[in-house]
C-alpha positions in Angstrom: 108.8 -25.5 -70.2 111.9 -23.8 -71.0 112.9 -20.9 -68.7 112.7 -18.6 -71.6 109.0 -19.1 -72.1 108.0 -16.9 -69.2 110.3 -14.1 -70.5 108.9 -14.6 -74.0 105.3 -14.3 -72.7 106.3 -11.2 -70.6 107.8 -9.6 -73.7 104.7 -10.3 -75.8 102.6 -8.8 -73.0 104.7 -5.7 -73.1 104.3 -5.5 -76.9 100.5 -5.8 -76.6 100.4 -3.0 -73.9 102.5 -0.8 -76.2 100.1 -1.4 -79.1 97.1 -0.6 -77.0 98.6 2.5 -75.6 99.5 3.6 -79.1 96.0 3.0 -80.4 94.5 4.9 -77.3 96.8 7.8 -77.7 95.9 8.1 -81.3 92.2 8.0 -80.7 92.6 10.6 -77.9 94.7 12.9 -80.1 91.9 12.8 -82.8 89.4 13.6 -80.2 91.4 16.6 -79.0 92.0 17.8 -82.6 88.3 17.5 -83.3 87.4 19.5 -80.2 85.5 16.7 -78.6 87.6 16.6 -75.5 90.0 19.0 -73.8 93.7 18.8 -74.3 94.1 18.8 -70.5 91.9 16.7 -68.2 91.5 16.9 -64.4 92.4 13.6 -62.8 92.6 14.8 -59.3 91.6 17.9 -57.5 93.9 20.6 -58.9 96.0 18.1 -60.9 95.6 18.3 -64.8 97.3 16.0 -67.4 97.3 15.8 -71.1 94.4 13.8 -72.3 96.7 11.4 -74.2 98.3 10.6 -70.8 95.3 10.2 -68.8 94.9 6.5 -68.8 96.8 3.3 -67.9 96.8 -0.3 -69.1 96.7 -2.9 -66.4 97.4 -6.6 -67.3 97.6 -9.7 -65.2 101.0 -10.9 -63.9 102.2 -13.9 -65.8 103.1 -16.7 -63.6 104.7 -20.2 -63.7 101.2 -21.6 -63.6 100.7 -19.9 -66.9 103.5 -21.8 -68.4 102.1 -25.0 -66.9 98.9 -24.4 -68.9 101.0 -23.9 -72.0 102.6 -27.4 -71.4 99.0 -28.8 -71.2 98.2 -27.0 -74.5 101.3 -28.7 -76.1 100.3 -32.1 -74.8 96.7 -31.7 -76.1 98.2 -30.5 -79.4 100.5 -33.5 -79.7 97.6 -35.8 -79.0 95.4 -34.2 -81.6 98.2 -34.2 -84.1 98.8 -37.9 -83.7 95.0 -38.6 -83.9 94.7 -36.5 -87.1 97.8 -38.3 -88.6 96.5 -41.7 -87.8 93.1 -41.0 -89.3 94.7 -39.9 -92.4 93.3 -36.4 -92.0 96.7 -34.9 -92.4 100.1 -35.9 -93.7 102.8 -36.7 -91.1 105.0 -33.9 -92.4 102.3 -31.4 -92.3 101.2 -32.6 -88.8 104.8 -32.0 -87.6 105.0 -28.5 -89.2 101.7 -27.4 -87.5 102.8 -28.8 -84.2 106.3 -27.1 -84.6 104.7 -23.7 -85.6 102.4 -23.7 -82.6 105.1 -24.9 -80.2 107.3 -22.1 -81.5 104.6 -19.5 -80.8 104.5 -20.9 -77.3 108.2 -20.3 -76.9 109.5 -23.8 -77.6 112.5 -24.6 -79.9 111.3 -27.3 -82.3 113.3 -28.5 -85.2 110.9 -30.5 -87.6 113.9 -31.3 -89.9 115.8 -33.0 -87.1 113.0 -35.5 -86.6 112.7 -37.6 -83.4 116.3 -36.8 -82.4 115.8 -33.0 -82.6 115.3 -30.6 -79.8 111.9 -30.0 -78.4 
């Protein structure tokens, strides 16, 4: 795996956290506006915070082991692509495009147009 893969996964995880926080804050804002919850919530004895800030998102740490799993996924994908191509289920060009698209989503730089001599 490329060194950037771990960084890419971490950035995507941050994006997902941001989206989840945004949705939670929106839902909590609507609950406050509807009068269903108080604007300030007690989280500890004597400590109150705004309802929209009274939560946290916890995600697992991304490790090198995760990138190794991705390498396994790419290997399985390559094998499946080859099988589908050999069975005539999919054209060679389409199989290459599918593989490249998925590999790019996993943080790999794949150039279908360069063929066997391209970067992967």
